[in-house]
N, C-alpha and C positions, 0 to 999 in steps of 0.2 A: 631354440636360439634366437633371437631377437636380431632382426637384419637393419643393415644401414638404412631401408628403404621404412624400414618400420619404426625404426628411430626418430627419424627426419619427418615424418608424419606425428606419431607423437609431438615432437617438439614443435609442430606448426599446430597443432591442435590446443595444445597448452597456451599457445599465446593470445589465442582466443578467450581463455578466462578472464574479460572484465565484465564484470556486473553492472548493469545499471540498476541504480536504487530511487523509487518512488514512494510515500505516503497518500491515504487516503484519510479522510476523517479530523481532521485539525478541527474546525471551524464548529461544527454540531455542537448541540447541547447532551447529545446520548449517545451511547455504545461505545464503544474502541476506537482507537486509530490502528490502521491496518496499514501496514508496511510490505512491498514487494521487493525480491530481487531478481534478475533475471540474467541469463547470460546467452545471448543471440550466438546461432549458430550460421557462419555466413555461407554455409554451402544450402540452406535451407530460407530464404528470406521471406520475411512476412510482408506483404503488401498491405498497405492502407493503415501504418502504425502511427498514431497520433497521440497530442496531449487527449486522456480518457475524458476530459469534460468539453470537450470536441465533439466528441463520437455520440451518435445514440444509444439509448441502452439496448439494443437488439446488435447493432456493429461490434458495440464492446464485447456482449458474451460470445459473438462470433470469431471474434479476434482472440477471446483467452480462451478458447478451445485451438484457436491456430497456436498461440503463446504455448502452451504446457505440450502440444503434440509434437513441435518443432524446436524448440529453443536447447540449446546443450543440456543446462538447468535452470531452473525457477524453484523460488523458495518464501514465505510464507512467513511474516512474523506478527506480532499485535502486542497492545497493553490496552487492559482493561480498565472500567472505570477508575476501580479502588486507586490503580497505579497513577493511573490518569491525575485523579484529585491529590496524590500524596507526592507525585515529583513534580507537576505543573506538566502541562501540553505539550512544550517545547524538549524537555529532558522524557517525557514518556514517548514521544515521536524516535528520539534517536535511539531509546531503546528498541521500542518495534524494530527499525531498520538493523539494530545488529541481530538480532532475532531472525530476520526473515535471511541475512549472511548467515548467521548459524546454522541456518535449514537448507543452502545447498550441500551437494554433496562432496565437494572442498570446497579450499578457501580460495577466492579467487585472486589472480593477481594484484588488479586493482580493481577502483571502483568509480564509476559515475555517479555522483547524487544528485537530484533536483531540487535546488534553491539555492542558499547562499552558505549552508551548513553543514558540516560533516559530523556524522556517529564517529566514537573513537572506536579503532578497527585492527587489525593484525597487520591490514594491508594496506600500501599507499591509495589516497582517494582524493579526488576534486569535486567541490561543487561549481554545478553549472545552471546558474541563474537561467528559466524558460527551458531548460533542459527537457524537461517533457514534449516539448512541442520539439525540439529540435536533433535530439538522441536517440534514434531508435530503441537503443535498449532501455533506457530511462521510460519510452514513450509505454515498451512493453510493460515496464514494472508499474504504469501509470494505471494501466487497465487491468492486471491482475489485481494491483490491490483496490482498486474502485470497485470491482465486482465480487471480491470476496466478501470488503465491507457491507454491500449494498444488501448480500447473499444473507450474513449475521442480519440487518438490521430488518427482514424479511421474518426473520425467527422470532426477532423482538417484538414486531408488531402482531404474530401471531397469540403472544401473551400479554400482548400490552394493547390491544387495538385502538384505547382511546385516544392515544396521541398522533395515531397518521403516521405511523414510521413508514410504511408502505408509500407512501407518498412524498414525502420531506426528508428519509433517513438521515432524522435526527437533527438536521440542520435549524437555524432558530427563525423560521417562518411565521407568519400572521396565526396560520391554525395552529403549527406548534405550541408559541406560547400561549395562545386562549386557551390550547388543552391544561397546558400545565397549569395556571391560575386555576382553573375548572377543578381539576383532579389531584392537584399536587406533585409533585416530584415521584418520580418511581427508582427503583436501586437501579436503575439501567441509566439513569440521568445524572452527569457531571456535577455536582455539586458545589466545586470552585469555581464554574462558571456564574456570573453575577445576573444572567435572566432566571437561572434557577435556584441561585440563593434566594432570590428574591422574593419565590414562592415557597421555601420552607416555612412551616407554621410554627 
């Protein structure tokens, strides 16, 4: 039989289910866009959460381990290159965010999303410009999304070393553009992006 104290504890814990959401990979010319949703546990605060772009790779990896271990829940969603080319990068990003929320073990009470747009979800949400630097749950999501996507790009590098994905993670650096011009696009490149389209034979 559930006691009043247990019911009270369950109610408090339920109120913590606010998910932060962020993505990684909107700007690159190759690879997926990856989103993460994170519900932090106030009983286990994680020190050093910040915008993933402001952290070193080593610090991001260490924080990602802590987030996975101590968050109440986390989920990863992605949209692949074919979906990006078919939908456009904005709609593919919204799809990745929806998938990240769907990967949580239960629906959150609400979501806080980095930026100025919200994906369509069954729960209420708020867009927070600069949220990856100011809202801990969004910071945590940015770290998980970035580390997950970087890991995927390293896998792509193993099969396509000529592009140097291990150094630029698919972003449009000079090295990447020169590799595209020399070798042409691979199947992991986003053909709807102008720099890739210009290199099609």
